[in-house]
DOSEMI-436205 format. One line per 5 residues: number of its first residue (from 0); their letters; for each residue x, z, y of C-alpha. Coordinates in nm, 3 decimals, padded with zeros to 5 digits. Layout:
// residues N
NUM> a> X:Z:Y | ...
This chain:
// residues 409
0> mwtll> 02.306:04.341:-02.092 | 02.157:04.578:-01.836 | 02.110:04.282:-01.600 | 01.920:04.092:-01.867 | 01.695:04.391:-01.942
5> ssssd> 01.632:04.446:-01.573 | 01.545:04.079:-01.524 | 01.305:04.085:-01.821 | 01.146:04.406:-01.692 | 01.089:04.250:-01.348
10> fvges> 00.938:03.940:-01.508 | 00.694:04.144:-01.718 | 00.602:04.362:-01.421 | 00.539:04.068:-01.192 | 00.337:03.894:-01.462
15> lirfg> 00.116:04.200:-01.508 | 00.066:04.227:-01.131 | -00.030:03.859:-01.102 | -00.266:03.892:-01.398 | -00.427:04.198:-01.240
20> estgl> -00.475:04.012:-00.912 | -00.639:03.720:-01.092 | -00.900:03.933:-01.268 | -01.251:03.992:-01.137 | -01.183:04.364:-01.108
25> agffs> -00.953:04.298:-00.815 | -01.241:04.120:-00.638 | -01.449:04.436:-00.632 | -01.202:04.589:-00.387 | -01.220:04.295:-00.147
30> amgwg> -01.433:04.288:00.168 | -01.740:04.159:-00.018 | -01.695:04.376:-00.328 | -01.994:04.592:-00.239 | -02.210:04.281:-00.203
35> nivmi> -02.118:04.170:-00.553 | -02.216:04.512:-00.685 | -02.555:04.491:-00.511 | -02.626:04.146:-00.653 | -02.521:04.248:-01.003
40> giaff> -02.753:04.549:-00.970 | -03.041:04.316:-00.874 | -02.955:04.098:-01.174 | -02.979:04.399:-01.406 | -03.316:04.494:-01.254
45> llyla> -03.456:04.143:-01.306 | -03.324:04.142:-01.664 | -03.507:04.472:-01.717 | -03.834:04.329:-01.584 | -03.800:04.016:-01.797
50> irhkf> -03.703:04.186:-02.125 | -03.872:04.526:-02.110 | -04.194:04.433:-01.928 | -04.203:04.058:-02.013 | -04.258:03.959:-01.648
55> eplll> -04.211:03.579:-01.635 | -03.922:03.608:-01.886 | -03.849:03.235:-01.905 | -03.758:03.228:-01.537 | -03.658:03.583:-01.450
60> ltiaf> -03.417:03.618:-01.741 | -03.254:03.285:-01.660 | -03.227:03.360:-01.290 | -03.099:03.712:-01.352 | -02.824:03.609:-01.593
65> gmllt> -02.712:03.325:-01.366 | -02.705:03.567:-01.072 | -02.486:03.799:-01.280 | -02.243:03.519:-01.362 | -02.210:03.377:-01.013
70> nlpga> -02.141:03.718:-00.858 | -01.856:03.810:-01.091 | -01.557:03.797:-00.852 | -01.340:03.492:-00.904 | -01.588:03.311:-01.129
75> nlyht> -01.615:03.023:-00.879 | -01.889:02.850:-01.080 | -02.069:02.706:-00.779 | -01.901:02.558:-00.472 | -02.105:02.659:-00.170
80> elfag> -01.895:02.447:00.064 | -02.033:02.130:-00.097 | -02.381:02.221:00.030 | -02.289:02.402:00.352 | -02.540:02.370:00.633
85> ghvhw> -02.813:02.257:00.394 | -02.657:01.915:00.340 | -02.468:01.757:00.052 | -02.115:01.677:00.166 | -02.066:01.363:-00.037
90> difva> -01.718:01.300:00.104 | -01.578:01.594:-00.092 | -01.847:01.623:-00.358 | -01.708:01.374:-00.608 | -01.356:01.512:-00.582
95> kagll> -01.445:01.882:-00.618 | -01.785:01.910:-00.787 | -01.822:02.059:-01.133 | -02.109:02.044:-01.379 | -02.311:02.315:-01.206
100> dylyl> -02.277:02.142:-00.870 | -02.418:01.824:-01.021 | -02.704:02.020:-01.180 | -02.779:02.176:-00.842 | -02.858:01.830:-00.706
105> gvklg> -03.182:01.855:-00.907 | -03.285:02.139:-00.677 | -03.140:01.997:-00.359 | -03.310:01.659:-00.405 | -03.643:01.809:-00.518
110> iypcl> -03.622:01.670:-00.872 | -03.677:01.981:-01.084 | -03.993:02.109:-00.907 | -04.167:01.775:-00.952 | -04.071:01.755:-01.319
115> iflgv> -04.192:02.111:-01.378 | -04.528:02.014:-01.229 | -04.543:01.731:-01.482 | -04.527:01.991:-01.758 | -04.771:02.224:-01.581
120> gamtd> -05.023:01.942:-01.544 | -04.999:01.866:-01.916 | -05.071:02.233:-01.993 | -05.365:02.271:-01.754 | -05.730:02.227:-01.843
125> fgpli> -05.913:02.134:-01.525 | -06.248:02.150:-01.706 | -06.364:02.481:-01.547 | -06.280:02.345:-01.200 | -06.456:02.013:-01.264
130> anpks> -06.762:02.195:-01.398 | -06.775:02.422:-01.093 | -06.625:02.239:-00.791 | -06.727:02.526:-00.561 | -06.438:02.729:-00.699
135> fllga> -06.203:02.501:-00.506 | -06.328:02.664:-00.186 | -06.204:02.999:-00.314 | -05.870:02.845:-00.399 | -05.842:02.702:-00.051
140> aaqig> -05.939:03.032:00.114 | -05.671:03.214:-00.084 | -05.398:03.020:00.098 | -05.462:03.199:00.427 | -05.166:03.430:00.369
145> ifvtf> -04.930:03.131:00.382 | -05.031:03.046:00.737 | -05.063:03.407:00.857 | -04.709:03.478:00.738 | -04.586:03.147:00.880
150> lgaya> -04.703:03.255:01.225 | -04.576:03.609:01.179 | -04.228:03.499:01.070 | -04.206:03.262:01.365 | -04.317:03.539:01.602
155> igfsp> -04.033:03.769:01.494 | -03.761:03.509:01.539 | -03.738:03.282:01.236 | -03.726:02.909:01.306 | -04.035:02.695:01.229
160> eqsgs> -03.863:02.555:00.919 | -03.767:02.900:00.792 | -04.111:03.042:00.875 | -04.285:02.771:00.675 | -04.057:02.834:00.378
165> igiig> -04.121:03.209:00.393 | -04.498:03.164:00.422 | -04.521:02.950:00.108 | -04.412:03.249:-00.101 | -04.771:03.371:-00.071
170> gadgp> -04.898:03.084:-00.283 | -04.727:03.240:-00.588 | -04.605:02.893:-00.677 | -04.232:02.887:-00.754 | -04.178:02.508:-00.779
175> taiyl> -04.365:02.445:-00.452 | -04.165:02.720:-00.277 | -03.837:02.569:-00.400 | -03.940:02.213:-00.314 | -04.053:02.303:00.037
180> tsmla> -03.754:02.527:00.108 | -03.504:02.269:-00.014 | -03.653:02.032:00.244 | -03.697:02.269:00.537 | -03.460:02.565:00.506
185> pellg> -03.209:02.518:00.220 | -02.999:02.807:00.351 | -03.283:03.041:00.243 | -03.333:02.889:-00.101 | -03.185:03.182:-00.294
190> piava> -03.385:03.465:-00.132 | -03.708:03.266:-00.128 | -03.674:03.167:-00.494 | -03.616:03.528:-00.595 | -03.908:03.648:-00.381
195> aysym> -04.146:03.380:-00.512 | -04.072:03.437:-00.879 | -04.046:03.813:-00.847 | -04.390:03.839:-00.689 | -04.530:03.598:-00.949
200> alvpi> -04.395:03.831:-01.216 | -04.545:04.132:-01.036 | -04.899:03.986:-01.021 | -05.027:04.255:-01.266 | -04.907:04.523:-01.024
205> iqpfa> -04.968:04.375:-00.678 | -05.304:04.203:-00.725 | -05.505:04.499:-00.858 | -05.382:04.707:-00.564 | -05.476:04.437:-00.311
210> irlvt> -05.815:04.369:-00.469 | -05.911:04.737:-00.477 | -05.829:04.766:-00.107 | -06.116:04.536:-00.011 | -06.374:04.582:-00.287
215> trker> -06.602:04.858:-00.408 | -06.651:04.953:-00.771 | -07.005:04.813:-00.753 | -06.865:04.475:-00.645 | -06.603:04.480:-00.918
220> cihme> -06.875:04.541:-01.177 | -07.082:04.233:-01.082 | -07.167:04.026:-01.388 | -07.155:03.647:-01.372 | -07.337:03.418:-01.607
225> ynpks> -07.129:03.141:-01.753 | -07.315:02.832:-01.863 | -07.047:02.598:-01.993 | -07.109:02.247:-01.879 | -06.988:01.959:-02.087
230> vnkql> -06.729:01.763:-01.893 | -06.710:01.419:-02.044 | -06.385:01.240:-02.116 | -06.435:00.976:-01.846 | -06.466:01.244:-01.578
235> riafp> -06.158:01.427:-01.710 | -05.957:01.104:-01.689 | -06.090:01.014:-01.345 | -06.021:01.361:-01.201 | -05.637:01.346:-01.180
240> iavti> -05.649:00.993:-01.042 | -05.908:01.082:-00.778 | -05.726:01.402:-00.675 | -05.398:01.212:-00.632 | -05.563:00.958:-00.402
245> ivgli> -05.758:01.215:-00.199 | -05.460:01.448:-00.155 | -05.243:01.151:-00.064 | -05.480:01.073:00.221 | -05.520:01.435:00.337
250> spqsv> -05.165:01.567:00.290 | -04.913:01.287:00.222 | -04.623:01.533:00.220 | -04.756:01.696:-00.096 | -04.802:01.375:-00.295
255> alvgf> -04.479:01.417:-00.491 | -04.585:01.753:-00.637 | -04.956:01.679:-00.675 | -04.880:01.335:-00.816 | -04.662:01.473:-01.094
260> lmfgn> -04.909:01.756:-01.160 | -05.192:01.507:-01.200 | -04.980:01.262:-01.400 | -04.907:01.540:-01.648 | -05.279:01.615:-01.669
265> llrec> -05.354:01.246:-01.722 | -05.112:01.249:-02.018 | -05.317:01.535:-02.159 | -05.661:01.385:-02.102 | -05.613:01.012:-02.162
270> gvlgs> -05.606:01.059:-02.540 | -05.352:00.784:-02.612 | -05.026:00.971:-02.543 | -05.066:01.284:-02.750 | -04.699:01.311:-02.849
275> lsqta> -04.584:01.270:-02.488 | -04.835:01.531:-02.373 | -04.710:01.781:-02.631 | -04.349:01.712:-02.536 | -04.426:01.759:-02.166
280> qnefa> -04.602:02.089:-02.239 | -04.327:02.234:-02.455 | -03.971:02.102:-02.489 | -03.961:01.910:-02.162 | -04.114:02.191:-01.951
285> niitl> -03.884:02.451:-02.109 | -03.568:02.247:-02.052 | -03.648:02.174:-01.687 | -03.744:02.537:-01.625 | -03.414:02.646:-01.777
290> llgit> -03.218:02.404:-01.558 | -03.409:02.507:-01.247 | -03.360:02.878:-01.309 | -02.990:02.859:-01.382 | -02.907:02.629:-01.091
295> isfsm> -03.111:02.831:-00.843 | -02.941:03.150:-00.956 | -02.589:03.015:-00.909 | -02.660:02.973:-00.538 | -02.747:03.343:-00.508
300> raeqf> -02.404:03.453:-00.396 | -02.357:03.791:-00.230 | -02.231:03.642:00.097 | -02.556:03.442:00.139 | -02.795:03.695:-00.009
305> vnpat> -02.698:04.047:00.098 | -02.806:04.062:00.462 | -03.098:04.193:00.675 | -03.267:03.851:00.678 | -03.307:03.863:00.300
310> lmimv> -03.478:04.201:00.316 | -03.711:04.068:00.586 | -03.793:03.765:00.369 | -03.883:03.991:00.077 | -04.112:04.198:00.301
315> lglva> -04.279:03.893:00.455 | -04.319:03.736:00.112 | -04.506:04.044:-00.005 | -04.726:04.028:00.307 | -04.805:03.663:00.233
320> fvfdt> -04.888:03.742:-00.128 | -05.121:04.030:-00.039 | -05.292:03.832:00.239 | -05.353:03.539:00.003 | -05.519:03.768:-00.250
325> vggvl> -05.723:03.953:00.012 | -05.822:03.626:00.182 | -05.967:03.487:-00.140 | -06.158:03.809:-00.213 | -06.302:03.834:00.139
330> fakli> -06.413:03.470:00.128 | -06.594:03.541:-00.199 | -06.768:03.833:-00.028 | -06.868:03.601:00.256 | -07.017:03.359:00.003
335> nvflk> -07.219:03.649:-00.138 | -07.379:03.702:00.204 | -07.519:03.349:00.197 | -07.612:03.374:-00.171 | -07.811:03.689:-00.097
340> magkk> -07.992:03.514:00.189 | -08.078:03.232:-00.051 | -08.200:03.476:-00.316 | -07.927:03.381:-00.564 | -07.702:03.597:-00.779
345> pvnpm> -07.373:03.703:-00.621 | -07.028:03.620:-00.750 | -06.779:03.887:-00.848 | -06.548:03.885:-00.544 | -06.245:03.958:-00.761
350> iggcg> -06.238:03.595:-00.873 | -06.146:03.502:-00.514 | -05.813:03.675:-00.568 | -05.736:03.422:-00.842 | -05.702:03.150:-00.579
355> isafp> -05.325:03.190:-00.585 | -05.126:02.958:-00.809 | -05.009:03.213:-01.069 | -05.198:03.051:-01.357 | -05.313:03.190:-01.598
360> mssrv> -05.171:03.535:-01.521 | -05.394:03.602:-01.221 | -05.718:03.517:-01.402 | -05.617:03.741:-01.693 | -05.541:04.027:-01.455
365> vqrma> -05.884:03.996:-01.292 | -06.055:03.984:-01.632 | -05.876:04.302:-01.737 | -05.988:04.470:-01.414 | -06.349:04.366:-01.474
370> areep> -06.342:04.493:-01.833 | -06.182:04.820:-01.723 | -06.452:04.881:-01.461 | -06.731:04.796:-01.705 | -06.656:04.715:-02.070
375> gniil> -06.813:04.389:-02.178 | -06.806:04.227:-01.834 | -06.654:03.881:-01.889 | -06.563:03.671:-01.586 | -06.257:03.498:-01.732
380> mqaag> -06.383:03.141:-01.713 | -06.494:03.172:-01.349 | -06.160:03.333:-01.267 | -05.973:03.057:-01.449 | -06.160:02.789:-01.253
385> tnvsg> -06.054:02.950:-00.926 | -05.700:03.000:-01.056 | -05.669:02.631:-01.144 | -05.799:02.533:-00.802 | -05.531:02.755:-00.650
390> qvasv> -05.262:02.545:-00.816 | -05.378:02.235:-00.635 | -05.458:02.419:-00.310 | -05.113:02.579:-00.286 | -04.945:02.240:-00.315
395> iaggl> -05.173:02.094:-00.047 | -05.096:02.396:00.174 | -04.725:02.330:00.125 | -04.772:01.971:00.236 | -04.963:02.087:00.544
400> visiv> -04.681:02.328:00.630 | -04.430:02.043:00.608 | -04.652:01.829:00.833 | -04.686:02.109:01.090 | -04.315:02.192:01.091
405> sqyl> -04.209:01.826:01.110 | -04.358:01.815:01.461 | -04.079:02.052:01.573 | -03.794:01.874:01.396
């Protein structure tokens, strides 16, 4: 009898011990337990920004919750060994891969970013850019931070591929950053995705600070007349086709992203595929964004994320973002020098800061700044034209970075 009770007691005790060892709580006391805690803390912070302050909630909330899940010890939702070294190990993929690993192929193979651009193109009205083609110059100038940071990252020891991926954060274009990084430096995909989308969400905080650094109140109060020009349907239809061809000749590496962006816009403007255009703008774009966010977040494991290189990437990403904004503003001020010599009215240099790709958030931020400096000052349409041009310019810049880096590969 006593032997039976003793045996049962041992069985229960051993079962409880094994259960305790299998729980996630045990993982917190392992060597990487502190890393998990850091990542979960970051996840809570991103959830706070998304829910409380509504900063890019569709992406930040998705990324944050996925980051929380993947860093729970023992969850094992994503198999990093299948993508070790930036390559898909097909020999073991089929045998070991789960659903999330298959979904991650959409990131690894550059599928999700292109499909997101399809939806973005369907949402975008290029009318202000077509009516004022000069705004494309401001969009191009606002990409200077990408190349400044590219050179700076390379100078401090990052490889050319990693430097290019870090620099593209400055474009404030999440899909382009993910697409370029998945091609050049997949080992940095997690930190760069977080940096790109975090700084996009923080546009209302970062951009006003950067713009005020290089402008005076008098410049911020400049009024701009807006004479809406009628852009006929034929020109709206021809625009995406022409841009695809021109960009294909200038920067072939960016054709995939620009092509899908312009195809989405063609769906919008052609007038014969209204239901497809609406689907691309809403359900399709939301589904792909959800898939992109959740799959990116599952790769943000503590062992890949919590290290000095990640902190440096976040700092360099901020530098790129600020330099892009400042570059656009300073170029607008340079234009004003020539406009003054020609006896023409100046532009409000704040619209140059809208040359990043964070559309329409950046143009709204600049409009709020203008109205705060002088109530009644409306520069929204000019800012929106520059903001739209920044979408195209950031993709072209990404293609140029790939072309430059490919010379070292």
